[in-house]
C-alpha positions as CSV (number, residue, x, y, z in Angstrom):
1,X,22.0,-21.0,-14.9
2,X,21.7,-21.2,-11.0
3,X,18.6,-20.1,-9.8
4,X,17.9,-17.1,-7.5
5,X,14.9,-18.4,-5.8
6,X,14.4,-19.4,-2.0
7,X,12.6,-21.7,-0.5
8,X,9.9,-21.1,2.7
9,X,11.7,-23.1,5.2
10,X,13.3,-20.7,8.3
11,X,11.1,-17.8,7.1
12,X,10.4,-15.9,10.3
13,X,7.2,-14.4,11.3
14,X,7.5,-11.9,14.0
15,X,5.4,-9.4,16.4
16,X,6.6,-6.4,17.9
17,X,6.6,-6.6,21.7
18,X,7.4,-2.8,22.4
19,X,10.9,-3.2,22.8
20,X,12.2,-6.3,20.9
21,X,11.0,-8.6,17.7
22,X,9.3,-12.0,19.2
23,X,9.0,-14.9,16.8
24,X,5.8,-16.5,16.6
25,X,6.8,-20.3,16.9
26,X,6.0,-23.4,14.9
27,X,4.6,-21.6,12.0
28,X,4.2,-23.9,9.1
29,X,2.6,-21.8,6.4
30,X,2.4,-18.0,5.6
31,X,-0.1,-16.5,3.2
32,X,-0.1,-12.9,2.0
33,X,-0.2,-10.0,2.2
34,X,-2.0,-9.8,-0.9
35,X,-1.8,-6.3,-2.4
36,X,-4.9,-5.2,-4.6
37,X,-5.9,-1.6,-6.0
38,X,-9.2,-0.1,-6.8
39,X,-10.0,1.8,-9.6
40,X,-12.1,5.0,-10.3
41,X,-14.2,5.3,-13.5
42,X,-13.8,8.4,-15.1
43,X,-15.2,7.7,-18.7
44,X,-17.0,10.5,-20.3
45,X,-18.8,11.1,-23.6
46,X,-15.9,12.2,-24.9
47,X,-13.7,8.8,-24.1
48,X,-11.9,7.9,-27.1
49,X,-13.1,5.1,-29.5
50,X,-16.1,4.4,-26.8
51,X,-13.3,3.0,-24.0
52,X,-13.8,3.3,-20.9
53,X,-11.1,5.4,-18.9
54,X,-10.2,4.4,-15.1
55,X,-7.7,6.1,-12.8
56,X,-5.9,4.4,-9.7
57,X,-8.1,4.0,-6.7
58,X,-7.4,3.1,-3.3
59,X,-4.9,0.4,-2.4
60,X,-5.4,-2.6,0.0
61,X,-2.6,-4.7,1.3
62,X,-5.1,-7.3,2.2
63,X,-4.5,-9.8,4.8
64,X,-2.0,-12.3,6.0
65,X,-2.8,-15.8,7.2
66,X,-0.3,-17.7,9.5
67,X,-0.9,-21.1,10.1
68,X,0.7,-23.0,12.9
69,X,1.0,-25.7,15.2
70,X,-0.9,-25.2,18.5
71,X,1.3,-23.8,21.1
72,X,-0.8,-22.2,24.2
73,X,2.1,-19.3,24.6
74,X,1.5,-18.6,21.1
75,X,-2.1,-18.8,20.8
76,X,-2.4,-16.6,24.0
77,X,-0.3,-14.0,22.3
78,X,-2.2,-13.9,19.1
79,X,-5.5,-13.9,21.3
80,X,-4.2,-11.0,23.3
81,X,-3.8,-9.4,19.7
82,X,-7.5,-10.5,18.8
83,X,-9.1,-8.7,22.1
84,X,-7.1,-5.4,21.2
85,X,-8.6,-2.9,19.0
86,X,-5.3,-1.5,18.2
87,X,-2.9,-2.2,15.3
88,X,0.2,-4.3,16.1
89,X,3.6,-4.7,14.0
90,X,4.2,-7.9,12.5
91,X,7.0,-8.6,10.2
92,X,7.9,-11.5,7.5
93,X,11.6,-12.2,7.2
94,X,12.7,-14.2,4.2
95,X,15.6,-16.6,4.3
96,X,17.7,-14.7,1.5
97,X,21.0,-13.1,1.5
98,X,19.3,-9.6,2.0
99,X,17.2,-10.8,5.2
100,X,14.2,-9.4,3.2
101,X,11.4,-7.9,5.3
102,X,8.0,-7.4,4.9
103,X,6.8,-5.0,8.1
104,X,3.1,-3.9,8.4
105,X,0.7,-3.1,10.9
106,X,-2.6,-5.3,11.3
107,X,-5.4,-6.7,13.3
108,X,-6.1,-10.0,14.1
109,X,-9.7,-10.5,12.7
110,X,-9.7,-14.3,13.0
111,X,-8.1,-17.0,15.3
112,X,-9.1,-20.5,14.3
113,X,-8.5,-23.6,15.8
114,X,-8.5,-27.2,14.1
115,X,-8.2,-30.3,16.6
116,X,-8.3,-33.8,14.5
117,X,-8.3,-36.9,16.0
118,X,-5.0,-38.2,14.7
119,X,-3.0,-35.3,13.9
120,X,-1.5,-32.1,15.1
121,X,-3.6,-29.6,16.9
122,X,-3.4,-26.3,14.5
123,X,-4.5,-22.8,14.7
124,X,-4.8,-20.1,11.6
125,X,-4.3,-16.5,12.3
126,X,-5.9,-14.1,10.0
127,X,-4.5,-10.5,10.3
128,X,-5.8,-7.5,8.3
129,X,-3.2,-5.4,7.0
130,X,-3.6,-1.8,8.0
131,X,-2.0,0.7,5.4
132,X,1.2,0.2,3.5
133,X,3.5,-3.2,3.7
134,X,7.3,-1.9,4.0
135,X,9.9,-4.2,2.4
136,X,13.5,-3.7,3.5
137,X,16.7,-5.5,3.7
138,X,17.4,-6.9,7.3
139,X,20.7,-6.2,9.5
140,X,21.5,-9.8,9.3
141,X,19.9,-10.6,12.6
142,X,17.5,-13.8,12.3
143,X,17.1,-13.8,16.2
């Protein structure tokens, strides 16, 4: 049986500029979004067999962390997003046959920088997702 899985190489991380998607270059790893859901307890004295009862609460789309090789232009772009109080639109485009995308709004909450003596300079960007993550199939354009 042939696997239908994909590898991460060629995955894109993009930011909406207001008129077009802009690729964020030199990405080495993307973590997230990590969906979570809270619960609200509705246990009462009449709960069956003394089991606690719960209903679904608010959902949280978590965070996205992108690790990238430092490039001044990309760092500046992410720093501008960090300095802005308004959410920005981002998307992750997977290299599958459907060009699956995860689109979301978020705020850059952390912008780290690592400068080792004998390795590449890197930056980690943490984005807090605001609202729902939409999963779509792209049009086939990966530019």
